[in-house]
ROLOTI-521180 format. One record per residue (C-alpha): x, y, z; residue number from 1; residue in one letter. Coordinates in steps of 0.5 Angstrom, whole numbers, plus 500, padded with zeros to 3 digits. Each point is the difference from the previous one (the first is absolute). Layout:
# residues N
<<X, Y, Z>, NUM, A>
...
***
This chain:
# residues 339
<<905, 238, 825>, 1, M>
<<499, 493, 499>, 2, M>
<<506, 496, 496>, 3, S>
<<498, 497, 494>, 4, S>
<<503, 493, 501>, 5, A>
<<496, 494, 501>, 6, V>
<<499, 498, 507>, 7, P>
<<505, 496, 504>, 8, E>
<<498, 493, 500>, 9, G>
<<495, 501, 494>, 10, F>
<<503, 495, 496>, 11, F>
<<502, 495, 505>, 12, S>
<<503, 493, 498>, 13, T>
<<494, 496, 503>, 14, R>
<<495, 505, 497>, 15, R>
<<503, 500, 493>, 16, V>
<<501, 492, 500>, 17, T>
<<493, 499, 502>, 18, R>
<<497, 505, 495>, 19, A>
<<504, 497, 494>, 20, L>
<<498, 493, 502>, 21, L>
<<493, 502, 500>, 22, A>
<<501, 503, 493>, 23, V>
<<503, 494, 497>, 24, A>
<<495, 496, 503>, 25, L>
<<494, 504, 497>, 26, S>
<<504, 501, 493>, 27, V>
<<501, 492, 500>, 28, G>
<<493, 499, 501>, 29, A>
<<498, 505, 495>, 30, V>
<<505, 497, 495>, 31, Y>
<<497, 493, 501>, 32, L>
<<493, 502, 499>, 33, V>
<<502, 504, 494>, 34, S>
<<503, 494, 497>, 35, R>
<<494, 495, 502>, 36, R>
<<496, 505, 496>, 37, A>
<<504, 499, 494>, 38, G>
<<505, 505, 499>, 39, V>
<<504, 498, 494>, 40, T>
<<507, 501, 499>, 41, P>
<<500, 506, 495>, 42, P>
<<496, 503, 506>, 43, D>
<<506, 499, 505>, 44, L>
<<503, 506, 499>, 45, R>
<<494, 504, 502>, 46, G>
<<499, 495, 506>, 47, L>
<<507, 502, 502>, 48, S>
<<499, 507, 500>, 49, F>
<<493, 500, 503>, 50, S>
<<503, 496, 506>, 51, L>
<<506, 505, 501>, 52, L>
<<495, 505, 500>, 53, T>
<<495, 496, 505>, 54, L>
<<506, 499, 505>, 55, G>
<<502, 507, 500>, 56, L>
<<493, 502, 501>, 57, L>
<<499, 495, 506>, 58, L>
<<506, 502, 503>, 59, L>
<<497, 507, 504>, 60, P>
<<494, 496, 503>, 61, L>
<<504, 496, 506>, 62, P>
<<502, 507, 502>, 63, A>
<<494, 504, 499>, 64, L>
<<496, 494, 504>, 65, L>
<<505, 500, 506>, 66, S>
<<500, 504, 506>, 67, G>
<<507, 501, 500>, 68, R>
<<501, 501, 492>, 69, G>
<<494, 505, 500>, 70, L>
<<503, 504, 506>, 71, R>
<<507, 501, 497>, 72, S>
<<497, 502, 493>, 73, L>
<<495, 505, 504>, 74, K>
<<507, 503, 504>, 75, T>
<<503, 500, 493>, 76, W>
<<495, 504, 497>, 77, V>
<<498, 504, 506>, 78, G>
<<496, 507, 498>, 79, T>
<<503, 501, 494>, 80, S>
<<494, 501, 495>, 81, R>
<<505, 500, 494>, 82, S>
<<503, 493, 502>, 83, R>
<<494, 497, 502>, 84, A>
<<497, 502, 493>, 85, A>
<<506, 498, 496>, 86, A>
<<502, 493, 503>, 87, L>
<<494, 496, 496>, 88, P>
<<504, 502, 493>, 89, S>
<<504, 494, 502>, 90, I>
<<495, 496, 498>, 91, L>
<<501, 501, 493>, 92, I>
<<506, 497, 500>, 93, V>
<<497, 493, 500>, 94, P>
<<496, 502, 494>, 95, C>
<<506, 502, 496>, 96, L>
<<502, 492, 500>, 97, L>
<<493, 498, 498>, 98, Y>
<<500, 505, 494>, 99, W>
<<507, 496, 498>, 100, L>
<<495, 495, 497>, 101, I>
<<500, 501, 492>, 102, P>
<<494, 504, 498>, 103, G>
<<496, 501, 507>, 104, V>
<<503, 507, 501>, 105, A>
<<495, 506, 498>, 106, T>
<<500, 508, 501>, 107, P>
<<493, 499, 503>, 108, E>
<<502, 494, 504>, 109, G>
<<506, 504, 503>, 110, V>
<<496, 506, 501>, 111, L>
<<494, 496, 504>, 112, R>
<<505, 497, 505>, 113, V>
<<503, 507, 501>, 114, A>
<<494, 503, 501>, 115, L>
<<497, 494, 505>, 116, F>
<<506, 501, 504>, 117, I>
<<501, 508, 500>, 118, A>
<<493, 502, 501>, 119, V>
<<498, 496, 507>, 120, P>
<<507, 502, 502>, 121, S>
<<499, 507, 499>, 122, L>
<<493, 500, 503>, 123, L>
<<503, 496, 506>, 124, A>
<<504, 506, 503>, 125, V>
<<495, 505, 497>, 126, L>
<<494, 498, 503>, 127, L>
<<497, 502, 507>, 128, P>
<<502, 496, 506>, 129, R>
<<496, 502, 507>, 130, G>
<<493, 500, 500>, 131, R>
<<499, 499, 493>, 132, R>
<<505, 494, 499>, 133, R>
<<495, 495, 499>, 134, L>
<<498, 504, 493>, 135, L>
<<507, 500, 498>, 136, G>
<<502, 493, 502>, 137, D>
<<494, 498, 496>, 138, A>
<<502, 504, 494>, 139, I>
<<507, 497, 500>, 140, V>
<<497, 493, 500>, 141, V>
<<495, 501, 495>, 142, L>
<<506, 503, 495>, 143, C>
<<504, 494, 501>, 144, I>
<<494, 495, 500>, 145, W>
<<496, 503, 494>, 146, A>
<<505, 499, 494>, 147, P>
<<501, 493, 502>, 148, I>
<<493, 498, 501>, 149, E>
<<498, 504, 493>, 150, L>
<<506, 496, 497>, 151, R>
<<503, 507, 498>, 152, L>
<<507, 497, 500>, 153, L>
<<499, 494, 496>, 154, N>
<<503, 504, 494>, 155, V>
<<507, 500, 504>, 156, A>
<<500, 493, 501>, 157, F>
<<498, 496, 494>, 158, P>
<<504, 494, 501>, 159, W>
<<499, 494, 500>, 160, P>
<<496, 501, 493>, 161, R>
<<492, 498, 501>, 162, G>
<<500, 502, 507>, 163, S>
<<504, 506, 503>, 164, T>
<<505, 500, 505>, 165, G>
<<495, 502, 505>, 166, S>
<<504, 496, 506>, 167, F>
<<505, 505, 500>, 168, L>
<<495, 506, 502>, 169, M>
<<498, 497, 506>, 170, G>
<<507, 500, 503>, 171, P>
<<501, 507, 497>, 172, L>
<<493, 503, 503>, 173, G>
<<502, 496, 507>, 174, L>
<<507, 504, 500>, 175, D>
<<497, 506, 499>, 176, L>
<<494, 500, 504>, 177, L>
<<503, 497, 506>, 178, L>
<<506, 506, 500>, 179, Y>
<<495, 506, 498>, 180, L>
<<495, 498, 506>, 181, M>
<<505, 497, 505>, 182, L>
<<506, 505, 499>, 183, V>
<<498, 506, 496>, 184, A>
<<493, 501, 504>, 185, R>
<<502, 496, 506>, 186, G>
<<493, 496, 500>, 187, F>
<<500, 496, 506>, 188, D>
<<502, 493, 497>, 189, G>
<<498, 495, 506>, 190, T>
<<500, 493, 498>, 191, G>
<<504, 502, 493>, 192, M>
<<505, 495, 501>, 193, T>
<<502, 493, 498>, 194, L>
<<500, 497, 507>, 195, R>
<<494, 495, 501>, 196, V>
<<499, 496, 506>, 197, E>
<<497, 493, 501>, 198, P>
<<493, 503, 502>, 199, R>
<<500, 504, 494>, 200, D>
<<501, 494, 495>, 201, V>
<<494, 497, 504>, 202, A>
<<496, 506, 499>, 203, S>
<<501, 500, 493>, 204, A>
<<499, 493, 499>, 205, T>
<<493, 501, 504>, 206, G>
<<498, 505, 496>, 207, S>
<<502, 497, 493>, 208, F>
<<496, 494, 503>, 209, A>
<<494, 504, 501>, 210, A>
<<500, 504, 494>, 211, F>
<<501, 493, 496>, 212, A>
<<493, 497, 504>, 213, A>
<<496, 506, 497>, 214, I>
<<504, 502, 494>, 215, G>
<<501, 493, 496>, 216, V>
<<492, 498, 501>, 217, P>
<<498, 507, 497>, 218, I>
<<506, 500, 494>, 219, G>
<<497, 493, 498>, 220, L>
<<493, 502, 501>, 221, R>
<<501, 506, 495>, 222, T>
<<504, 496, 495>, 223, G>
<<506, 505, 502>, 224, F>
<<504, 494, 502>, 225, L>
<<501, 493, 497>, 226, I>
<<503, 495, 504>, 227, F>
<<506, 497, 496>, 228, G>
<<507, 497, 504>, 229, V>
<<506, 503, 496>, 230, H>
<<506, 494, 500>, 231, D>
<<506, 504, 503>, 232, Q>
<<506, 498, 503>, 233, A>
<<501, 502, 507>, 234, P>
<<506, 505, 499>, 235, L>
<<496, 503, 495>, 236, F>
<<494, 501, 505>, 237, G>
<<505, 503, 505>, 238, L>
<<503, 505, 495>, 239, A>
<<493, 502, 497>, 240, A>
<<498, 501, 508>, 241, G>
<<506, 505, 500>, 242, L>
<<499, 503, 494>, 243, V>
<<493, 502, 502>, 244, I>
<<502, 502, 507>, 245, L>
<<505, 505, 497>, 246, I>
<<496, 503, 494>, 247, F>
<<493, 499, 502>, 248, T>
<<499, 499, 508>, 249, G>
<<505, 505, 503>, 250, L>
<<499, 506, 495>, 251, P>
<<492, 499, 500>, 252, E>
<<500, 500, 508>, 253, E>
<<505, 505, 501>, 254, V>
<<496, 505, 496>, 255, L>
<<493, 498, 502>, 256, F>
<<501, 498, 507>, 257, R>
<<506, 503, 502>, 258, G>
<<498, 507, 497>, 259, F>
<<493, 500, 498>, 260, I>
<<497, 496, 505>, 261, Q>
<<504, 504, 505>, 262, T>
<<498, 507, 498>, 263, M>
<<493, 498, 500>, 264, L>
<<500, 498, 507>, 265, V>
<<504, 506, 502>, 266, R>
<<495, 504, 496>, 267, A>
<<494, 497, 503>, 268, T>
<<502, 498, 507>, 269, G>
<<497, 493, 498>, 270, R>
<<504, 494, 499>, 271, P>
<<494, 496, 497>, 272, I>
<<497, 506, 496>, 273, L>
<<508, 501, 497>, 274, G>
<<500, 492, 499>, 275, L>
<<493, 500, 496>, 276, V>
<<502, 506, 496>, 277, A>
<<507, 498, 498>, 278, A>
<<497, 493, 498>, 279, S>
<<495, 503, 495>, 280, L>
<<506, 504, 497>, 281, I>
<<504, 494, 500>, 282, F>
<<494, 496, 496>, 283, G>
<<498, 506, 495>, 284, A>
<<508, 500, 498>, 285, A>
<<499, 493, 498>, 286, H>
<<494, 501, 496>, 287, L>
<<504, 501, 494>, 288, D>
<<505, 494, 501>, 289, N>
<<498, 493, 497>, 290, G>
<<498, 498, 493>, 291, P>
<<493, 503, 500>, 292, H>
<<502, 506, 503>, 293, A>
<<496, 504, 503>, 294, P>
<<498, 494, 504>, 295, D>
<<495, 501, 506>, 296, W>
<<502, 493, 502>, 297, R>
<<507, 502, 501>, 298, Y>
<<498, 506, 504>, 299, G>
<<496, 496, 505>, 300, V>
<<505, 495, 501>, 301, L>
<<505, 505, 501>, 302, A>
<<496, 504, 505>, 303, T>
<<499, 494, 504>, 304, L>
<<508, 499, 499>, 305, A>
<<501, 507, 502>, 306, G>
<<496, 499, 507>, 307, L>
<<504, 494, 501>, 308, A>
<<507, 503, 499>, 309, Y>
<<498, 506, 504>, 310, G>
<<497, 496, 506>, 311, W>
<<507, 497, 500>, 312, V>
<<504, 507, 500>, 313, Y>
<<495, 503, 505>, 314, L>
<<502, 494, 505>, 315, R>
<<507, 499, 498>, 316, T>
<<502, 507, 499>, 317, R>
<<506, 497, 495>, 318, R>
<<499, 501, 492>, 319, V>
<<503, 494, 499>, 320, L>
<<495, 496, 503>, 321, A>
<<494, 502, 495>, 322, P>
<<505, 499, 495>, 323, A>
<<501, 493, 502>, 324, I>
<<492, 499, 500>, 325, A>
<<500, 503, 493>, 326, H>
<<506, 496, 497>, 327, T>
<<496, 493, 503>, 328, L>
<<494, 502, 496>, 329, V>
<<503, 502, 493>, 330, D>
<<504, 494, 501>, 331, L>
<<494, 495, 501>, 332, T>
<<497, 504, 494>, 333, W>
<<506, 499, 495>, 334, S>
<<501, 492, 502>, 335, L>
<<493, 498, 501>, 336, F>
<<495, 504, 496>, 337, F>
<<499, 503, 494>, 338, K>
<<497, 507, 500>, 339, G>
***
């Protein structure tokens, strides 16, 4: 019988220190961007609880996106289905901190988050493996992606008022997705790592330049983009880039390239077909974004961007490389264009 103790070395001093530094840097970037966006003193209590929640949600990512951390977690879970299904319930703890903000916790919101965690967790251990593994994998991914895409969790994260606390949904969904697919279902997580090589950065930069050469003229020609440089301090630009990487680039590339594109390639046996299909899905997922949704222009540009990101993933086999390309695209958009 396997011990329930956490594997030796899982919480090594070096690993914990690196994780805490990364989380502190990320939370600091969010704070800087939030204050620059005009968070007023009366909202500082809500911002404080939100940042604490964010920090706790980010903590699992260094382990889930590292080979040693993932192996240790798999060893601890072992073959116990009950343990595999129960462990994600710990993700409700950071949400409890957020719900300490006066007036944000509602029974409906709490129930939706609980179901969001519980349903795919149960499906992950109950759905078949073997020859029908891809079908089970696809259902688990859909059960995590759909509630966020359809904004079903917005009611659970209503602060700050006037928008939503949707910035917390990305880390929450990413934690759940990585754990259930890589640990509970044993999905081959090759490339699901925060490591990046210089050649990966070069490929990401080249992909960004190629997309920009095509996407910017299309965006300007169709009126989707309007050129306009935003006067921002360099430090804010760096913070904004880090925020985009954490909340958009990494979560979307893990989902669309790391899982959806990979599953389509495995199902068809054709990397280019899987790349094109995943890019079309990526484009369709962006049709409801923006101020004029549904917007076919956004869908077309997102599809082209998906081709660029997917190509980088096929070339590097590291999910962080397309996440960097994605971040460069979104950061350029936010700094130099109005759309």
